[in-house]
N, C-alpha and C positions, 0 to 999 in steps of 0.2 A: 346574688344570685346572677345578677345580670354581668360581674365580672369573670364567671365562668363559664356563660354562655359565649360571651364575644372571646374568649382567649378557646373553646371547644370552635368555634366558628373560626377562628383564622389555625389554627392545627387543620381542620377539614380541608382550608384552602390551600394551605402550604402541603398537604399530605396528596392533595389531586393532582396539583401543580409537579410535583415533586413524580407523581407515577407517571403523568403525562406525558414528560419527557421522553424525547427519542432522537437517537443520535441521528445527525445530519445525513441524507442519505446521495450519497455521489449520483444514484441515476444509473440506469442500465447500463450496462458495461459491453463493446466491442472486445472481441481477444485475438490474439495475432503470435503466431509462433516464431520467438528469437533466438538467434544462435547467435553467441558471440566470443571475447575474452573478457572476464574483469581483470581491468585497468587498475583501478583502484576503491578503497570501502573509504565511507566516511561515516565512522561510527555516531557522529553527535547526530548527525541526518537520516541512518539510517538510509544510504542510497549507496549504490553501486554504477562509477563509470565502468559501463560496458563500451568494446567498440567491437559494435554489431554489424554482421550482416544483411543486405536486403530484407525488408520485410514486406514481400512481395502485396501489393495492395493497400499498404500504409506507408511506408517512407523507404529512402534509401538507406545503403549502409553509410553511417557512421557514427562516433561515440559521442554518448551521451551519457547523464546522471540517470538514475532508473531509483526513484524509490522501490525500496522492499517491503511487500506486505507483512509478512512473518517473520518476527524477529530469532526465530529457531533458522529460519533459511537463510538470513543475512548471517548469523552468527558461523554458518557453514562453511560462508564464503571465503576465499583466501585471493590476492594477486596472482595474476597469472593462470588460474585455471579457466579452462572452456566451458560453455555450459550453453545449455537450451533451457527457456523459459516461456512463459504466456505473458504476454503484456494486454493487462489489462486498459482498456483507453475507457472512462467513464464518459458521460451526458454531460458530467462539469466541466468535462477540459483536463479532471486530475486523470493520473494513469500509475502502474505500479507493476511490478513483475511478480507471478507465483509460479507455484509449479517448476523451480528451479531444479534441474539435474544438471550434476557435474558430468561432462563429456568426456574430459580428460585431465588427469588430476597433476599431470608431469609439468612443471614447472620451468 
């Protein structure tokens, strides 16, 4: 009987630990409108190098690598396209792009 009790207690503890695990929050985000041209894509890191126009209130025009939040949005991108998107800047210092829209599909 003590072995059963010990096993039951162990399962209860493991179960509560598994249920209590939450993914780390990146904190609240600030959102900025980005417009730019996709220079290149890195499938391994799911990032896009974007030659972006100035983002008023955030940064000057520059080429920079941006993580893409959605795999589907990443897969829809091609080098040479011009896009507009939302830059999400989190309290943690992380950032990514979302709500990507193509503004010119000509290459």
